[in-house]
Phi, psi and omega in degrees: 000319178301319185296337181261017181061030180306324192286346177263006182288161179294173177282163184233155178274328177218136183225126179261115181260107182208055183252228178289137189267006176287150184313306189295322176290321185290321180296313180297317177300318179300312185296321178295316182300314182300319180291337183255000188273129172285161171303129183086006178272170177233136173254124185252105182265120190274139175056033176301333187233026179275115178295344170280348181229059191294344182300327182292309179299317177298315179302322178298309178302313180305315186296318181289313181292329185266320192242337188218055188298333182262006184053047182269339177262314183226149178220131175300133185254310187218136177235122180236176181293341187250327192217155171240138178246132184238137174224174178293140179310322184295340180250357188298311180296323179290321178286325175292326170296328175292326175293320183287342179270353179303329177294336180262335191242349188293315177303312172307318180294318179298318181294326179297330182267006180078017179265153176267116184295149171288164176296150186308323183287337181257002185295141191294327182289348171281354187244033176233138178224166178259141177225153174293155183308334178302335179304319187293315177297321177292322175301309180302319181295318180293335186259017178245091187306328181297330176287325176295324187289326183274010183287340191215145174257017190291327188264008185270146179307146188290348182296140184299322181295315183295313184294322177297314176298320177296317178299323180291316180299313182302318180293319181291321173302317188290338173298328186250017177283144181058215183229145176298135185276131181288165179303323180244097182302157183218171183258152175231153175271139181238128180283143177302325176300318184295313176298320176299329183284325182273349175257356176298150180312127179229142179263008174217156177063175181288165176265165178297130178310138176311318181318316183279317177300314188282345179271353180297133177219095187287132187093347172259121195214117184203136179293156177295000000 
């Protein structure tokens, strides 16, 4: 993209990041998307929580820990099992309120666009709730198998040098676990399928903290 003068192109209203899923490349793509996004625009990040593509979740953590610790440039708006949607802070609350108003306005909006609404029980907005931003960090931790593997030294070789190196690597990983919490926390929208994926029986790693599971209230959506 740099060879084709991509960095001189105009800014965009929507950018989908769905390229190479290696950590370094996904991090570079996310930086590029941030640089090219207009105010009010949306970045759609693919496979942010896919345990088979942990490079994307790590790139997201890298971005916040290294470049945006206060969430002053981008904020997660909506999290599903497939995608994460990020927007500028100035538009985050407005867009979140729009998502929260869908139960009242969604059917009329679809009809005005000539679409056939889904039955009330299957409507997408009935399957969304809001969670504190800390939920995103917890979800990123659960979907990174390497973090679960580093949770214990029981299976590491007995040599002191190996155990010391393992403990150092584990301590470093814990510094970059999840996301840094901004000075003023905010809410994000979470799909019902996403929460079900995280609380389903798992044979590795920790479970999602009960505070998030117990606070889920589908159809109830409100910014903090």
